[in-house]
C-alpha positions in Angstrom: -67.9 18.7 25.7 -65.1 18.8 23.4 -63.5 16.3 21.3 -60.9 15.8 18.8 -61.8 13.8 15.5 -58.6 12.1 13.8 -58.6 11.4 10.2 -55.6 10.2 8.1 -53.1 12.0 10.3 -55.5 15.1 10.5 -56.8 16.8 13.7 -59.9 18.8 14.3 -61.2 20.0 17.6 -65.2 20.7 18.1 -67.2 21.8 21.0 -71.0 20.9 20.7 -73.6 20.9 23.5 -74.1 17.1 22.8 -76.9 15.1 21.5 -79.1 16.3 24.3 -78.8 19.9 23.6 -80.9 22.5 25.5 -84.6 21.8 26.2 -87.5 24.3 25.2 -89.5 25.4 28.3 -92.0 22.5 27.5 -89.4 19.5 27.4 -90.7 18.6 23.6 -88.0 20.3 21.6 -84.1 20.4 21.7 -81.7 23.1 20.3 -77.9 21.7 19.5 -75.1 23.7 18.8 -71.4 22.3 17.5 -68.6 24.4 16.6 -65.7 23.0 14.7 -62.6 24.3 14.8 -60.0 24.7 11.6 -57.9 21.6 10.8 -54.6 21.0 12.1 -55.1 24.4 14.1 -55.9 24.8 17.8 -59.7 25.8 18.5 -58.3 28.9 20.5 -56.7 29.9 17.2 -58.1 32.7 15.3 -59.5 31.0 12.5 -62.8 30.1 10.8 -65.2 27.8 12.5 -68.1 26.1 11.2 -71.1 26.3 13.4 -73.9 24.1 13.2 -77.0 24.7 14.5 -80.0 21.5 14.7 -83.2 21.7 16.3 -85.7 19.2 16.9 -87.8 16.6 18.8 -86.6 15.6 22.4 -87.9 12.0 21.6 -85.6 9.7 19.7 -87.5 10.3 16.6 -84.9 11.7 13.8 -87.0 14.5 12.7 -85.2 17.8 11.9 -87.1 21.0 12.8 -84.3 23.3 11.7 -80.4 22.3 10.5 -77.9 24.9 9.2 -74.1 25.4 9.2 -72.8 29.2 9.6 -69.3 30.3 9.3 -67.5 32.7 11.7 -64.1 33.8 12.5 -62.9 33.9 16.0 -60.5 32.6 18.6 -62.4 30.5 21.0 -66.4 30.6 20.1 -69.0 30.1 23.1 -72.3 30.4 23.0 -75.4 30.9 25.2 -78.8 29.3 24.1 -81.9 31.0 25.4 -85.4 29.7 24.9 -87.9 32.7 24.9 -90.7 30.4 24.6 -91.4 27.1 23.2 -91.6 28.4 19.8 -88.6 30.7 19.7 -85.1 30.4 20.8 -82.4 32.5 20.5 -78.3 31.8 20.2 -75.9 34.3 21.2 -72.4 33.4 20.3 -69.2 35.1 21.5 -65.7 34.8 21.5 -63.0 34.4 24.2 -60.7 36.5 22.0 -57.1 35.6 21.4 -54.6 35.0 24.2 -57.4 34.9 26.9 -55.9 32.0 29.1 -54.7 31.8 32.5 -51.1 30.9 33.0 -52.6 27.1 34.1 -53.8 27.3 30.6 -57.4 27.3 31.5 -59.6 30.2 30.2 -59.4 33.3 32.3 -63.2 35.4 32.2 -66.1 34.8 30.4 -66.6 35.0 26.5 -67.4 38.7 25.9 -66.8 39.6 22.6 -70.4 39.4 21.1 -70.0 37.8 17.5 -73.5 37.0 16.6 -77.3 36.9 17.7 -79.5 33.9 15.6 -83.0 33.9 16.6 -85.2 30.9 15.4 -88.9 31.1 15.5 -91.6 28.3 14.5 -93.4 28.5 11.2 -96.7 27.9 12.0 -97.6 26.5 8.3 -95.0 24.0 8.4 -94.3 23.1 11.8 -90.8 23.7 11.5 -88.4 26.4 12.8 -87.0 29.4 10.7 -84.5 31.9 11.0 -86.1 34.7 12.1 -84.4 37.5 9.9 -84.0 41.3 11.7 
């Protein structure tokens, strides 16, 4: 999903999993990722990207089990979300790289430049997710 925000003549592109996110194996929790491009720059330009990760219930309750904003530099960020269990998930961030477009303007190949792996686990005491440090 991609969108462009317009505000006072400035443009910013973002891509996202959307509100449904990616559900955990038990279908009770969802993980959402949104990457914001730089203001007045194409998303595919090598620039600082803000990446928001949010984990919460699939229900319509507005309960946040984890929320954090990360900063990465890349040309065209993409990600893969993998739930290893209902209590653990991994987000791998990739970059397509500069100039990785076919002549018709579409991405050629797959995102292959691995930028980061972020792991999340449930904290048994709080019931919320925490970032698992390597």
